N, C-alpha and C positions, 0 to 999 in steps of 0.2 A: 816213970812218968805215965799218968793216966789221962785219957782224953774223954771228956764228957759228951761233947757234941761237935765232932768234926763234920763239916758240911761242904758240899760242892758249891763253889761260887759261880763260876762261869767258864766257858771255853773261848779262847781267843784265836781268831784266824788272821788278825793283823794287830798292830800296836794300838789301833783305835779301840780294840775290844778289851784291852787290859783293864782289870778292875782297879778302881781308885781307892786306896787305903793307906794307912801308915804302918802296917805290920811288916816285919822282916820276912823275906821269902827264901826258902830253901828249895832249889830246883833238883830234879832227878833226871839225869841224862844217861843215855846208853843206846846201843843199837836196837833195831827192831827185834821184838820177841825175846829180849834179855831178862824181862821180869820186872820192869819198873812199876807197873800198876799192881802186880802181886806184892811187891815190896811195900808199897804205900798202904795197901789193905792190911798187910800183916802188922806193920808198925802201929796202925791205928785200931787194930782189933776189929776191923770191919771186913765183911766178905766181899761186898760189891760196891764200895764207895767209888773206887777207881775202876773203870771198865777194863776187864782183861779179855784176851782172845788168843786162841792158838794160831790165828792168822796174822803174820807179821804185817805191820803197817796200819793197824786199825786206828791208832791214835794219830789223828791228822791235825790236831789243834793243840795249843798249850792250854792245859786244864789246871784250874786254880781251886784249892781246897782250904777253907778257913778252919784253923785248929783252935777252937775255944777262944777266939778273939785275942790270941797270943802271937801267932805267927801263921804263915801261909805256906803250904806245900804246893809245888808246881811240877806237874807231869809234862815233860817236853816230848814232842814227837820223836820216835826212834829214827836213828840213821842206819845206813847200811843196806842190807839185802832185800828190803821190802819190795815186793813185786807191784810197784805202782808206776804210773807214767812219769817220764823224766820231768815233765813240766811240774807235776805235783811235788816231786823230790826237790826241785829248785825252789818252789814256794816254801816248802818246809825249811829248807836251808836258810832262806832269807828271814823267815819268821824266827828261827832259833838264833841266828846271828843278831838280829835286832834286839831280841830279848836279852841275850847274854851281854851285849855291849852297852845297852842303853837303859836297862831296867834298874833304877836307883834303889829299889827295895831289895834287890838280890844281895844276900849276905853269904851264901855258901852253896856248894854243889855236892850232891851224892852222885859220883860217876860210877855207873854200873857196867860190869863186864861179866862174861860167862866164865865161871871158875873151871869149867871142863876143858876149855880150849885156849890156845895161844891167842892173846889179844890181836885184833885185826888192825889193818892200816888206819881204818877210821877211828878205832879206839885210841891208837897212838897219836893221831892228829888232834883228837879232842883233848887228850891229856896234856899234850904239848901246849895247846892253846891255853888251857887252864893254868899251867905253870907260868906262862908268859904274863897272864893277867894278874896273878897273885890272889885270885879268888880262893878262899879257904875251901879245900876239897878233901873228901874221903873217897877212896877207891873201895867199892863193895863188889866182891866177886860172888855172884849168885849161883844157885843150884848146887851148892856144895854137898847137899845130901846125896847127890848122884855120884860123888867121888868116894872112893875108899879112903879111910884114914891114912893109909900108907902112901896115897898119892898126893895128899894135901901139901906137904912141905915142898915136894917137887914142883907142883903147880904154882905155889906161892912164889918160889924162886923164879920160875919161868915168867910169870906175870910181872914181877918187880923188874927183872932184867929187860924184858921186851918194852915195857913202858918207861924204862930208865928212871925209876922212882928213887928219890932221895930216901935215906934211912928214916928221916923224920916225917915222911909222907904218911898220913893216916891210911891204914888198910885193914879190911876185915873180910872174912868169908861170911856169906849170908845164905840162909835157907828160909824161903817162905813157908816151907813145910814144917820144919822143926823150930823155927825162931832163932836159930844160931845167928849171932851177929847183931841181933836186934838192939841189945843194950849198948853196943859200941856206936851204932848209928844214932841212938837216942842221945848219948853223951856228946857226940859231935854237934848235934842240933842244939842241945841245951847250952853248951859252951858258946855257941854263936848268938843265941837269942838273949842269953843272960849276961854274956861277957861285956 
């Protein structure tokens, strides 16, 4: 899949800010600093479309990207260890909850975790919520280029067991550096928007 003109649409700080359109939306969810923006940039072959930062918690809004008037990618604020005031974390939580529960354009989620570590309690809570809602989901474990090949099967087993993933739950390793996993995420998106 090639993209000619992916463009940033807008940032939303409340549901009043959501863009109005009829395109399906694929949301990217994960804890702070797990690589959501880097993944979006790699998928779209753009270096700076989605803002990246080494500082956790930089994405404080829901960011929408129009992909060739075919679908919209949505970058959700990260959850977890971001060093931001509790009040801001609660606002993010409300913003994310409202989007996930009420956004009728939402057709799927790319749930991102760090391939190098055991999933956190927040990761498990998010995955359990996604299972309960039945929203189509792929689990993408990022930064796999930092794992030795010999560690990958062990980490995959740990991730699947910790998150209690069913055998048929989509899973892939991903690297924004090498592009590993890119095709699997593309296929997941294409199946949703063309299915």
